[in-house]
LUMMARLO-220688 format. One record per residue: z, x, y of N, C-alpha, C in turn; residue in one letter. Coordinates in pm, 1 decimal, always signed. Layout:
<marvos>
Z / X / Y / Z / X / Y / Z / X / Y / A .
...
</marvos>
This chain:
<marvos>
+1626.3 / -484.1 / +1183.1 / +1491.3 / -420.2 / +1116.4 / +1547.2 / -244.7 / +1039.0 / M .
+1548.9 / -226.8 / +954.9 / +1579.7 / -108.7 / +886.3 / +1497.5 / +7.3 / +963.6 / K .
+1570.5 / +112.3 / +1004.8 / +1504.8 / +248.8 / +1090.7 / +1391.5 / +306.8 / +985.5 / P .
+1283.7 / +333.7 / +1047.9 / +1182.0 / +399.2 / +1000.5 / +1202.0 / +525.8 / +895.5 / D .
+1189.8 / +560.9 / +772.5 / +1201.1 / +646.5 / +680.7 / +1078.2 / +781.8 / +681.8 / V .
+1150.3 / +884.5 / +749.4 / +1039.0 / +997.2 / +729.0 / +987.4 / +1027.7 / +570.4 / Q .
+891.2 / +1047.6 / +561.3 / +816.4 / +1097.0 / +400.3 / +722.8 / +1207.3 / +474.0 / I .
+698.8 / +1300.3 / +332.4 / +634.7 / +1378.6 / +359.6 / +520.8 / +1356.8 / +207.7 / S .
+425.4 / +1446.2 / +178.8 / +332.1 / +1371.7 / +111.1 / +283.0 / +1548.6 / +3.6 / H .
+289.8 / +1510.9 / -105.2 / +211.3 / +1647.1 / -163.3 / +90.9 / +1578.1 / -219.5 / E .
-16.4 / +1667.6 / -249.5 / -133.2 / +1622.3 / -353.9 / -88.5 / +1724.7 / -452.5 / F .
-140.2 / +1650.9 / -558.8 / -123.4 / +1695.8 / -699.8 / -231.1 / +1662.1 / -781.8 / V .
-235.9 / +1717.7 / -922.5 / -328.8 / +1686.6 / -1017.3 / -242.8 / +1561.7 / -1109.0 / E .
-129.6 / +1591.2 / -1124.5 / -43.7 / +1488.8 / -1205.8 / +113.5 / +1485.4 / -1139.5 / F .
+106.3 / +1343.9 / -1114.3 / +252.5 / +1327.2 / -1085.6 / +402.0 / +1361.1 / -1151.0 / I .
+439.9 / +1382.9 / -1102.3 / +572.2 / +1461.9 / -1165.2 / +655.7 / +1375.6 / -1242.3 / P .
+723.4 / +1395.9 / -1335.2 / +799.5 / +1340.7 / -1406.8 / +945.4 / +1275.8 / -1324.5 / E .
+971.3 / +1363.6 / -1226.3 / +1082.9 / +1341.1 / -1148.5 / +1000.9 / +1366.4 / -993.5 / Q .
+1070.3 / +1251.6 / -949.4 / +977.4 / +1223.7 / -817.8 / +1118.0 / +1248.1 / -701.5 / L .
+1074.5 / +1374.0 / -584.3 / +1182.8 / +1361.4 / -514.7 / +1215.6 / +1270.1 / -436.9 / A .
+1308.7 / +1253.0 / -334.1 / +1332.5 / +1124.9 / -246.9 / +1220.9 / +1164.5 / -121.2 / E .
+1181.1 / +1072.0 / -77.0 / +1126.0 / +1056.8 / +58.4 / +957.6 / +1153.7 / +58.4 / N .
+925.5 / +1164.1 / -58.4 / +805.6 / +1212.4 / -66.0 / +681.5 / +1128.8 / -153.8 / T .
+580.1 / +1113.6 / -144.1 / +492.8 / +1058.0 / -171.0 / +373.1 / +1148.0 / -265.3 / I .
+367.0 / +1121.5 / -385.5 / +275.5 / +1209.1 / -425.6 / +120.6 / +1149.7 / -457.6 / Y .
+44.4 / +1261.1 / -450.7 / -100.4 / +1174.9 / -469.3 / -175.0 / +1272.0 / -560.6 / V .
-262.8 / +1176.1 / -624.1 / -330.9 / +1226.8 / -723.7 / -481.5 / +1168.3 / -688.8 / S .
-548.1 / +1251.7 / -673.0 / -689.7 / +1224.0 / -611.1 / -799.9 / +1221.2 / -765.4 / I .
-780.0 / +1311.1 / -861.2 / -810.8 / +1302.6 / -983.7 / -788.7 / +1154.4 / -1045.2 / K .
-690.8 / +1139.4 / -1050.5 / -628.5 / +997.0 / -1117.8 / -638.1 / +898.1 / -1006.1 / Y .
-645.0 / +895.9 / -905.2 / -677.1 / +759.4 / -817.2 / -514.8 / +719.5 / -817.2 / A .
-403.9 / +795.3 / -827.6 / -282.0 / +735.8 / -787.2 / -219.7 / +780.4 / -676.9 / T .
-126.6 / +707.7 / -630.1 / -10.4 / +779.1 / -539.7 / +159.7 / +707.5 / -632.0 / A .
+254.1 / +770.3 / -591.7 / +383.8 / +757.2 / -651.9 / +467.3 / +800.0 / -548.8 / A .
+575.7 / +709.3 / -541.7 / +715.4 / +755.5 / -445.3 / +826.5 / +716.9 / -525.1 / H .
+938.6 / +753.8 / -460.1 / +1037.1 / +656.6 / -494.0 / +1065.0 / +569.1 / -367.7 / K .
+1101.0 / +385.2 / -380.8 / +1139.8 / +362.0 / -272.8 / +1205.5 / +404.5 / -183.0 / C .
+1196.7 / +377.3 / -74.0 / +1241.9 / +398.7 / +70.5 / +1401.7 / +374.0 / +114.0 / P .
+1426.1 / +294.8 / +11.5 / +1542.8 / +190.3 / +49.4 / +1643.6 / +291.4 / -0.8 / C .
+1657.2 / +332.2 / -127.1 / +1716.8 / +444.8 / -168.9 / +1785.8 / +369.3 / -313.4 / G .
+1728.6 / +269.1 / -365.8 / +1729.5 / +245.3 / -489.1 / +1688.1 / +353.0 / -598.9 / C .
+1641.9 / +381.9 / -574.9 / +1575.1 / +474.4 / -702.8 / +1449.3 / +492.7 / -753.8 / G .
+1451.9 / +315.4 / -775.5 / +1279.3 / +304.4 / -832.9 / +1201.6 / +367.4 / -784.1 / K .
+1075.2 / +394.6 / -880.1 / +952.5 / +419.8 / -872.3 / +842.9 / +360.0 / -882.1 / E .
+741.4 / +381.7 / -755.6 / +646.9 / +270.5 / -737.6 / +548.1 / +381.7 / -695.6 / V .
+432.1 / +307.8 / -809.3 / +312.9 / +321.8 / -799.9 / +255.0 / +249.7 / -805.6 / V .
+113.6 / +317.6 / -708.6 / +16.0 / +268.6 / -617.1 / -125.2 / +284.7 / -657.8 / T .
-168.8 / +206.2 / -738.8 / -332.8 / +287.9 / -771.1 / -415.7 / +302.5 / -633.2 / P .
-484.3 / +388.4 / -678.6 / -636.2 / +370.1 / -524.5 / -728.8 / +327.1 / -599.9 / L .
-786.1 / +187.4 / -525.6 / -891.3 / +128.3 / -578.6 / -956.7 / +38.1 / -430.3 / S .
-1066.4 / -7.3 / -474.5 / -1121.0 / -107.1 / -392.5 / -1031.4 / -224.2 / -407.5 / P .
-997.3 / -238.8 / -509.6 / -879.5 / -430.9 / -516.1 / -729.7 / -368.6 / -530.5 / T .
-699.8 / -237.6 / -509.5 / -547.6 / -212.0 / -483.8 / -529.0 / -143.4 / -359.6 / D .
-447.3 / -4.8 / -357.7 / -441.4 / +60.2 / -197.9 / -562.0 / +110.4 / -174.6 / W .
-554.9 / +199.9 / -48.0 / -671.8 / +250.7 / +18.1 / -555.4 / +378.6 / +64.8 / T .
-582.9 / +483.8 / +45.6 / -544.5 / +639.4 / +102.2 / -623.1 / +639.2 / +204.1 / L .
-529.8 / +680.6 / +298.2 / -584.5 / +724.1 / +452.5 / -522.2 / +854.1 / +458.5 / I .
-601.5 / +1015.4 / +476.9 / -553.9 / +1117.3 / +504.7 / -662.2 / +1181.3 / +632.0 / F .
-545.2 / +1163.7 / +729.3 / -559.1 / +1251.5 / +859.6 / -640.5 / +1379.8 / +876.9 / D .
-580.5 / +1453.1 / +783.9 / -609.9 / +1613.0 / +801.4 / -416.7 / +1649.2 / +814.2 / G .
-332.2 / +1577.3 / +854.8 / -145.0 / +1617.0 / +890.8 / -109.2 / +1519.5 / +808.0 / Q .
-89.9 / +1398.1 / +786.4 / -43.7 / +1273.7 / +720.8 / -123.5 / +1150.4 / +635.4 / T .
-36.4 / +1104.6 / +532.9 / -102.7 / +995.1 / +481.0 / -60.8 / +851.8 / +476.8 / V .
-143.1 / +767.3 / +465.1 / -90.2 / +619.0 / +530.0 / -170.7 / +545.6 / +402.4 / S .
-87.8 / +445.1 / +350.7 / -144.9 / +354.7 / +240.7 / -188.9 / +227.1 / +293.1 / L .
-299.9 / +113.9 / +257.1 / -351.2 / +22.0 / +333.0 / -351.5 / -87.9 / +182.5 / D .
-278.9 / -187.9 / +173.1 / -193.9 / -273.3 / +252.6 / -64.9 / -218.2 / +234.3 / P .
+43.5 / -312.8 / +273.7 / +153.6 / -283.0 / +264.5 / +173.6 / -295.6 / +104.2 / S .
+336.9 / -271.0 / +124.3 / +396.1 / -252.7 / -54.2 / +526.3 / -314.3 / -61.3 / I .
+501.7 / -448.4 / -136.0 / +589.4 / -533.8 / -169.9 / +666.2 / -515.1 / -293.9 / G .
+766.3 / -455.9 / -274.9 / +846.8 / -405.1 / -434.8 / +920.0 / -555.1 / -462.5 / N .
+847.8 / -676.8 / -526.0 / +941.6 / -794.3 / -508.3 / +973.5 / -795.9 / -647.3 / W .
+948.8 / -701.2 / -759.8 / +1008.7 / -738.8 / -915.6 / +1133.4 / -613.0 / -893.8 / N .
+1167.5 / -535.5 / -781.1 / +1271.1 / -467.4 / -777.7 / +1410.5 / -561.4 / -761.8 / F .
+1535.2 / -535.9 / -766.3 / +1606.2 / -600.6 / -685.4 / +1651.5 / -558.0 / -554.9 / P .
+1585.5 / -468.3 / -516.4 / +1598.2 / -458.5 / -346.0 / +1489.3 / -532.0 / -294.4 / C .
+1403.5 / -587.5 / -366.5 / +1271.6 / -660.7 / -309.4 / +1235.4 / -594.3 / -172.3 / R .
+1220.1 / -460.5 / -171.5 / +1188.9 / -374.5 / -56.5 / +1031.0 / -413.3 / -32.6 / S .
+976.1 / -420.2 / +135.2 / +894.2 / -452.1 / +184.8 / +843.6 / -351.7 / +309.4 / H .
+726.4 / -267.6 / +262.2 / +723.5 / -166.0 / +389.2 / +592.8 / -134.1 / +403.2 / Y .
+530.2 / -44.5 / +491.4 / +395.8 / +28.0 / +485.0 / +461.8 / +152.9 / +504.4 / W .
+355.4 / +200.7 / +434.4 / +315.1 / +374.0 / +469.9 / +225.9 / +416.6 / +556.4 / I .
+298.4 / +460.8 / +691.9 / +177.6 / +490.1 / +768.8 / +213.9 / +639.6 / +861.7 / I .
+91.4 / +701.4 / +847.7 / +146.4 / +850.7 / +897.6 / +277.5 / +879.5 / +855.7 / E .
+303.6 / +883.0 / +708.4 / +402.7 / +988.3 / +645.2 / +543.1 / +954.6 / +712.8 / N .
+518.8 / +802.8 / +715.6 / +658.5 / +715.4 / +776.0 / +673.7 / +572.8 / +671.5 / R .
+787.8 / +517.0 / +627.1 / +781.4 / +404.7 / +563.2 / +850.4 / +329.7 / +691.6 / A .
+763.1 / +243.7 / +736.6 / +797.7 / +133.9 / +852.1 / +841.1 / +2.0 / +752.5 / T .
+943.3 / -35.9 / +724.0 / +991.5 / -183.6 / +709.3 / +909.0 / -294.0 / +781.7 / W .
+893.6 / -377.0 / +664.6 / +807.9 / -509.8 / +744.5 / +938.9 / -608.2 / +701.9 / S .
+922.2 / -758.1 / +687.0 / +966.6 / -868.1 / +681.1 / +942.3 / -884.5 / +523.5 / R .
+1039.7 / -957.4 / +448.5 / +1069.9 / -1026.9 / +295.4 / +986.1 / -1104.1 / +300.7 / S .
+875.1 / -1157.9 / +215.4 / +798.5 / -1265.7 / +169.6 / +883.7 / -1390.3 / +87.7 / W .
+844.3 / -1469.5 / +84.7 / +860.2 / -1604.6 / +44.6 / +797.9 / -1576.7 / -42.5 / S .
+888.3 / -1675.6 / -197.1 / +805.0 / -1689.9 / -329.9 / +667.9 / -1696.8 / -275.4 / Q .
+684.8 / -1835.7 / -225.7 / +506.2 / -1890.7 / -205.3 / +415.0 / -1807.1 / -153.0 / H .
+457.4 / -1705.3 / +1.7 / +393.9 / -1580.3 / -4.8 / +356.1 / -1489.5 / -116.1 / E .
+479.3 / -1461.4 / -222.6 / +433.8 / -1342.7 / -309.4 / +312.9 / -1384.1 / -415.8 / I .
+339.9 / -1544.2 / -429.8 / +263.0 / -1622.0 / -555.7 / +142.1 / -1621.5 / -484.4 / D .
+83.2 / -1640.4 / -358.9 / -42.1 / -1640.1 / -289.9 / -104.8 / -1489.6 / -294.0 / A .
-37.2 / -1414.3 / -228.0 / -50.6 / -1274.4 / -263.0 / -104.9 / -1213.3 / -379.0 / G .
-62.0 / -1224.0 / -472.3 / -113.3 / -1197.2 / -653.2 / -203.7 / -1295.5 / -675.6 / R .
-219.3 / -1409.9 / -622.6 / -347.5 / -1530.7 / -639.2 / -445.3 / -1442.7 / -576.3 / A .
-447.5 / -1397.6 / -474.8 / -538.5 / -1362.2 / -410.3 / -585.2 / -1171.3 / -452.3 / D .
-481.9 / -1135.5 / -536.8 / -526.6 / -1000.3 / -523.5 / -611.8 / -1033.0 / -702.9 / D .
-526.0 / -1118.9 / -745.1 / -661.5 / -1142.6 / -894.2 / -768.5 / -1193.9 / -865.3 / R .
-789.9 / -1272.2 / -751.5 / -902.9 / -1327.4 / -721.9 / -1019.7 / -1256.4 / -665.9 / A .
-953.0 / -1114.8 / -613.3 / -1063.2 / -1004.6 / -553.3 / -1068.5 / -913.3 / -685.7 / A .
-983.2 / -896.4 / -788.8 / -1010.6 / -810.7 / -912.5 / -1127.3 / -903.2 / -998.4 / K .
-1086.7 / -1061.6 / -993.6 / -1219.1 / -1102.8 / -1072.1 / -1354.7 / -1049.8 / -983.1 / E .
-1364.2 / -1096.9 / -898.0 / -1519.7 / -1065.5 / -800.5 / -1531.8 / -932.7 / -799.1 / I .
-1453.6 / -859.4 / -778.1 / -1499.3 / -681.8 / -756.6 / -1558.9 / -629.8 / -911.9 / Y .
-1516.5 / -642.2 / -1041.3 / -1571.9 / -619.1 / -1174.7 / -1607.9 / -708.1 / -1206.3 / F .
-1718.1 / -825.3 / -1180.6 / -1750.8 / -916.2 / -1227.8 / -1909.2 / -877.6 / -1139.7 / S .
-1931.2 / -778.4 / -1043.2 / -2013.7 / -733.2 / -989.5 / -2044.9 / -802.6 / -844.2 / G .
-1974.5 / -942.9 / -849.5 / -2040.5 / -1017.4 / -738.0 / -1985.9 / -953.7 / -607.0 / Q .
-2073.6 / -1022.7 / -490.8 / -2046.3 / -1022.6 / -377.3 / -1916.1 / -1129.8 / -302.6 / T .
-1833.0 / -1101.9 / -250.2 / -1701.6 / -1228.3 / -217.6 / -1829.2 / -1287.4 / -151.9 / P .
-1784.9 / -1446.4 / -130.8 / -1827.1 / -1512.5 / -16.2 / -1799.4 / -1518.8 / +127.2 / K .
-1648.0 / -1450.2 / +138.4 / -1577.4 / -1437.2 / +225.4 / -1610.3 / -1312.5 / +302.1 / H .
-1736.4 / -1221.9 / +292.9 / -1794.3 / -1112.8 / +345.4 / -1894.5 / -1106.9 / +391.7 / T .
-1932.4 / -1002.5 / +457.6 / -2061.5 / -984.7 / +526.7 / -2180.4 / -984.7 / +495.0 / D .
-2191.8 / -993.3 / +331.4 / -2284.3 / -928.0 / +274.2 / -2285.1 / -816.8 / +229.2 / G .
-2182.7 / -713.5 / +268.4 / -2212.4 / -566.2 / +222.7 / -2058.0 / -532.8 / +185.0 / Q .
-1984.6 / -634.6 / +106.8 / -1857.2 / -586.0 / +74.6 / -1738.6 / -601.1 / +173.4 / G .
-1779.8 / -629.8 / +298.2 / -1660.2 / -584.6 / +361.3 / -1632.0 / -737.5 / +429.6 / V .
-1489.5 / -750.7 / +452.0 / -1432.3 / -861.0 / +443.6 / -1433.9 / -873.3 / +667.7 / R .
-1515.6 / -950.1 / +726.0 / -1523.1 / -950.4 / +856.8 / -1385.8 / -970.2 / +929.2 / P .
-1310.7 / -1057.6 / +829.1 / -1168.8 / -1115.9 / +915.1 / -1023.6 / -987.5 / +894.4 / N .
-1102.2 / -899.1 / +822.2 / -1005.1 / -794.6 / +784.0 / -971.7 / -681.6 / +909.2 / R .
-910.5 / -670.2 / +967.7 / -906.9 / -556.9 / +1068.2 / -847.3 / -428.9 / +992.3 / R .
-923.8 / -361.4 / +1036.2 / -851.0 / -183.8 / +1028.0 / -706.0 / -180.8 / +1001.5 / S .
-669.2 / -102.7 / +954.5 / -483.3 / -82.5 / +954.0 / -464.5 / -53.1 / +1116.7 / L .
-578.8 / +47.0 / +1181.7 / -499.3 / +96.9 / +1284.1 / -504.1 / -21.4 / +1395.6 / R .
-601.8 / -113.8 / +1383.0 / -592.1 / -192.5 / +1482.8 / -469.8 / -326.8 / +1437.8 / S .
-400.7 / -331.0 / +1295.6 / -295.8 / -374.6 / +1305.9 / -199.7 / -321.4 / +1339.2 / R .
-210.3 / -184.9 / +1332.1 / -56.2 / -142.0 / +1383.9 / -69.9 / -128.8 / +1551.0 / L .
-165.5 / -128.3 / +1582.4 / -184.0 / -110.2 / +1735.4 / -76.1 / -277.7 / +1770.0 / R .
-138.9 / -364.0 / +1665.6 / -95.3 / -518.3 / +1716.1 / +36.3 / -523.4 / +1686.6 / Q .
+108.9 / -469.7 / +1588.0 / +247.7 / -441.0 / +1550.9 / +314.2 / -407.5 / +1624.5 / K .
+270.2 / -304.6 / +1712.1 / +359.2 / -221.9 / +1832.8 / +373.3 / -294.2 / +1931.3 / A .
+293.7 / -397.8 / +1977.8 / +270.3 / -475.0 / +2050.7 / +362.5 / -594.1 / +2056.4 / K .
+398.2 / -635.5 / +1912.4 / +470.9 / -738.9 / +1877.1 / +612.9 / -680.0 / +1938.0 / D .
</marvos>
Protein backbone atom coordinates (compact mmCIF):
# COMPACT_ATOMS: atom_id res chain seq x y z
CA MET A 1 0.00 0.00 0.00
CA LYS A 2 1.24 3.51 -0.80
CA PRO A 3 2.13 5.89 2.04
CA ASP A 4 -0.42 8.53 3.04
CA VAL A 5 -0.17 11.90 1.31
CA GLN A 6 -0.39 14.99 3.51
CA ILE A 7 -2.69 17.63 2.03
CA SER A 8 -3.76 21.12 2.99
CA HIS A 9 -7.17 22.70 2.54
CA GLU A 10 -8.42 26.08 1.46
CA PHE A 11 -11.94 27.39 1.77
CA VAL A 12 -12.72 29.45 -1.34
CA GLU A 13 -15.75 30.93 -3.03
CA PHE A 14 -14.68 29.72 -6.47
CA ILE A 15 -12.53 26.70 -7.26
CA PRO A 16 -9.32 28.06 -8.88
CA GLU A 17 -8.59 27.26 -12.52
CA GLN A 18 -5.17 25.90 -11.56
CA LEU A 19 -5.21 23.49 -8.64
CA ALA A 20 -2.08 23.16 -6.53
CA GLU A 21 -0.73 19.70 -5.74
CA ASN A 22 -1.77 18.28 -2.36
CA THR A 23 -4.41 20.94 -1.69
CA ILE A 24 -8.15 20.43 -1.48
CA TYR A 25 -10.24 23.48 -2.30
CA VAL A 26 -13.67 23.71 -0.70
CA SER A 27 -16.43 26.03 -1.88
CA ILE A 28 -19.24 26.00 0.67
CA LYS A 29 -21.24 28.45 -1.47
CA TYR A 30 -21.23 26.04 -4.42
CA ALA A 31 -21.16 22.83 -2.33
CA THR A 32 -18.10 21.51 -4.12
CA ALA A 33 -14.60 20.36 -3.27
CA ALA A 34 -11.79 19.84 -5.79
CA HIS A 35 -8.21 18.60 -5.71
CA LYS A 36 -5.59 16.96 -7.89
CA CYS A 37 -5.41 13.20 -7.64
CA PRO A 38 -2.87 12.45 -4.89
CA CYS A 39 -1.25 9.69 -6.96
CA GLY A 40 0.55 12.38 -8.95
CA CYS A 41 -1.21 11.75 -12.28
CA GLY A 42 -2.30 15.41 -12.39
CA LYS A 43 -5.99 14.67 -13.01
CA GLU A 44 -8.49 16.97 -11.29
CA VAL A 45 -11.02 15.41 -8.94
CA VAL A 46 -14.32 17.18 -8.23
CA THR A 47 -16.46 15.98 -5.34
CA PRO A 48 -19.94 17.52 -5.07
CA LEU A 49 -21.10 17.95 -1.49
CA SER A 50 -24.68 16.77 -1.03
CA PRO A 51 -26.78 14.18 0.81
CA THR A 52 -26.29 11.79 -2.12
CA ASP A 53 -22.64 12.53 -2.92
CA TRP A 54 -19.86 13.45 -0.46
CA THR A 55 -20.02 14.82 3.05
CA LEU A 56 -17.41 17.32 4.19
CA ILE A 57 -16.23 17.13 7.77
CA PHE A 58 -14.35 20.15 9.12
CA ASP A 59 -13.13 19.80 12.70
CA GLY A 60 -11.75 23.32 12.98
CA GLN A 61 -8.29 22.28 11.77
CA THR A 62 -8.62 19.56 9.13
CA VAL A 63 -11.06 18.36 6.48
CA SER A 64 -12.28 14.88 5.67
CA LEU A 65 -14.56 13.61 2.89
CA ASP A 66 -16.94 10.70 3.18
CA PRO A 67 -17.21 8.31 1.39
CA SER A 68 -13.95 7.29 -0.25
CA ILE A 69 -12.95 8.55 -3.68
CA GLY A 70 -12.59 6.01 -6.47
CA ASN A 71 -11.16 7.48 -9.66
CA TRP A 72 -12.28 4.51 -11.76
CA ASN A 73 -12.35 6.51 -15.02
CA PHE A 74 -8.77 7.75 -14.61
CA PRO A 75 -5.83 5.74 -15.99
CA CYS A 76 -4.43 5.54 -12.41
CA ARG A 77 -7.70 4.07 -11.02
CA SER A 78 -6.72 5.43 -7.61
CA HIS A 79 -8.91 4.79 -4.58
CA TYR A 80 -8.44 6.69 -1.33
CA TRP A 81 -10.02 8.45 1.61
CA ILE A 82 -9.41 12.05 2.56
CA ILE A 83 -9.17 11.89 6.33
CA GLU A 84 -7.99 14.78 8.48
CA ASN A 85 -5.93 16.39 5.67
CA ARG A 86 -4.42 13.10 4.53
CA ALA A 87 -5.08 11.00 1.46
CA THR A 88 -5.12 7.45 2.80
CA TRP A 89 -4.99 4.77 0.13
CA SER A 90 -7.56 2.04 -0.13
CA ARG A 91 -7.69 -1.14 -2.17
CA SER A 92 -8.70 -1.12 -5.80
CA TRP A 93 -12.20 -2.32 -6.64
CA SER A 94 -13.19 -4.94 -9.18
CA GLN A 95 -15.39 -3.90 -12.09
CA HIS A 96 -18.26 -5.74 -10.41
CA GLU A 97 -17.81 -3.65 -7.22
CA ILE A 98 -17.59 -0.44 -9.26
CA ASP A 99 -20.78 -1.29 -11.16
CA ALA A 100 -22.61 -2.17 -7.91
CA GLY A 101 -21.44 1.07 -6.27
CA ARG A 102 -22.64 3.12 -9.22
CA ALA A 103 -26.01 1.36 -9.16
CA ASP A 104 -26.33 2.08 -5.42
CA ASP A 105 -25.47 5.75 -6.06
CA ARG A 106 -28.13 6.02 -8.79
CA ALA A 107 -30.75 4.38 -6.59
CA ALA A 108 -29.92 6.67 -3.65
CA LYS A 109 -30.29 9.73 -5.90
CA GLU A 110 -33.62 8.51 -7.29
CA ILE A 111 -34.99 7.94 -3.81
CA TYR A 112 -33.65 11.22 -2.44
CA PHE A 113 -34.93 13.36 -5.30
CA SER A 114 -38.31 11.63 -5.35
CA GLY A 115 -38.85 12.65 -1.73
CA GLN A 116 -39.36 9.07 -0.59
CA THR A 117 -37.86 7.66 2.59
CA PRO A 118 -35.63 4.73 1.64
CA LYS A 119 -36.84 1.38 2.98
CA HIS A 120 -33.42 0.69 4.47
CA THR A 121 -33.49 3.71 6.79
CA ASP A 122 -34.71 4.18 10.33
CA GLY A 123 -37.53 6.45 9.10
CA GLN A 124 -35.47 9.56 9.71
CA GLY A 125 -33.46 9.26 6.49
CA VAL A 126 -30.51 7.64 8.27
CA ARG A 127 -29.22 4.24 7.30
CA PRO A 128 -29.00 2.29 10.55
CA ASN A 129 -26.26 0.03 9.19
CA ARG A 130 -24.11 2.94 7.99
CA ARG A 131 -21.38 3.45 10.52
CA SER A 132 -19.89 6.87 11.10
CA LEU A 133 -16.64 7.87 9.42
CA ARG A 134 -14.88 7.82 12.79
CA SER A 135 -16.07 4.29 13.62
CA ARG A 136 -14.97 3.04 10.19
CA LEU A 137 -11.57 4.67 10.66
CA ARG A 138 -11.19 3.08 14.09
CA GLN A 139 -12.01 -0.31 12.54
CA LYS A 140 -9.55 0.30 9.69
CA ALA A 141 -6.81 1.12 12.23
CA LYS A 142 -7.49 -2.20 13.98
CA ASP A 143 -7.28 -4.20 10.71
